[in-house]
N, C-alpha and C positions, 0 to 999 in steps of 0.2 A: 792788970793781967795777973792772974794767980799762978802759982807754981805748976799747976796741973796742964798749963797752957804750953810749956817749953816741950819741944820734941827732942828726942835723944838721937844721937848718932847711930846708925847702924853699921855692924861690922862688915867687912868686905865679903866675908863668907856669906853672910845672910843676904847682902845685895846681890850677890851671884846666884843664890838658891832662889831669890825672888825673880832675878831676871830670867833664869831657866824655866821657871813656872810660867812667866808670862811669853815666852817664846814658844811653848808647848801649847798655849791656849789660843784655840782658834778664834776666840772672841776678843782677843788682845787688839789694841789699836796697831795701825801700821808703823807710826812713827813715834817713838817715845824714848824717854830716858828715865833715869832714876836718880833722885836727889841723894846726898849723904844721908838724909833722914828717912829713906826708903820711899818717899812720895813719888808718884807716877806723874811726869812731865809731859803732856801731849804736845805734839808738833804737828804743824799743818803738812798737808802733802806738798812736797817742793814742786816749785813751778818749773816749767820746761826751761826757761832762762836759766834758773838756778842749776837744773841738772846739766845743761850745756856747759856751763861754767865749771862745775865739778869734773866733768868728763875731760874737758880740756886741761885743766890741772892734774888730773890723774895721768893722762897721756904724757904732759910735759915732766911729771916727776919721774916716771919710768924711763922716759927717753934720756933725761939729763941725769939722773942720780943712780940708774939701774935699779936693782931690788923690785920690790913690788909696791904698787900703790892701788888703793881700793877706796870705794866710796861706801859711807855708811857702816863702818865697822865699829863695834861697841868697845869702849876703853874704860878699864877700871881706873878712877883717881883715887887718891887717899882722902882728899878733902872735899871733893864735888860729886861724889857717887859714881854711877855708871853713866858716861856720856858718849854720844855718838857723833863725833866730828864729821865734816862733811867729806874730807878725805884724810886717809891715814897712809903713811909711807914707812916701810921697813926695808932694810938691807937684806940681801939674801941669807946672810948669815943668821938672820932672826926667822927667816920665812919658814923654816922646817917646824920649829916649836910653836910658831904662831898658828900654822895650820892644824897642828896636832891638838890644839886646845879648843874645846868648845866654849869655854868661859870667855868674858871680855878680855881683851888684849891688856897686858901690863907694859906700859912704858916704850910705846913706839918712839923713835927718835924725833919724828916730825908729824904733825897733824895741821890740817888746814880747815879754818872756818870761814865760810863765805856768808857775809851778813845779808840778811833779808829785812824788809821793812819793819817787820814785827819784833826784831831783836831789840832788847833793853840793854843798855850799856851796863848797869850793875850786874845783871845775869850773865852777861858775856865776860865781863872782867872775872866773875867768880869762877866761870869755867875755864879761862885761860890760866887763872892762878892755880886752879886743881890740875890742869895738866902739867904746868911747869913744876909744881909741888910734888908730882908723881913720877919725876924723872924723864919727862917728855923735853927734849932739849930746845926745841923751835916751835912755836905756833905761828902759822902765816895766816894773818887776817885779811881777807879781801873784802874791801869798802863796797858800799852800794854804787859808788861811782867808779869803780875799778881800781882804787888805791890799793897798794900792797904794802903791809906792814909784817916786819919779821919780829915777833915777841920772844924774848929770852928771859931768863932769870933777872939780869941787869937792865931790862927794860926794852923800848921798841928800837929797832934798827931799820935802815934803809937797805941793807943787804942780808944775805942768808949766810950763816955759818956753813951750810952744805955746798957754797957756791951755785945755788939754784938762782936761775934767772927767768922767772915767770914773764911770759909776754901773753897778755890776754886781749883779744879782739875788742876794740871799742865799741863795735856794734852790739856786744853782749851787755852793755852798760847803759845804752841810750834809751 
């Protein structure tokens, strides 16, 4: 591999500008992220099952933690580009500044990733580390069979630091 093949990291400002251009382009795909190199990562349209799971999680986050929770909110990371977790939660104290921003969100305390059959472990690990390295305190990972892991800087845990107790209907995973 020659030196010309190495890609360079793109600044957060450049990523945000690229993100804004994509958001305004009617030809842009519906589901995408940007890597730290400014590469466009296309995602498939989520399945109905996936969206039911995300909706249930969004409801439980709002009910248990208060604040606001939403699906498909763009998040700026310091090492993994602009990513779109399945669900994002912010406390009411962050809500005002969050809605005032057009750009991707910076360091919401909690994000959720619902795994799909197409997810690759190395890419998912990269995203999780990107979230945690950007000030996100906890990443909830929902496995294909309904397993729930709470990932923080010091590793994987069985319980949440937010006293979150997710209960997902088994029929969503059969």
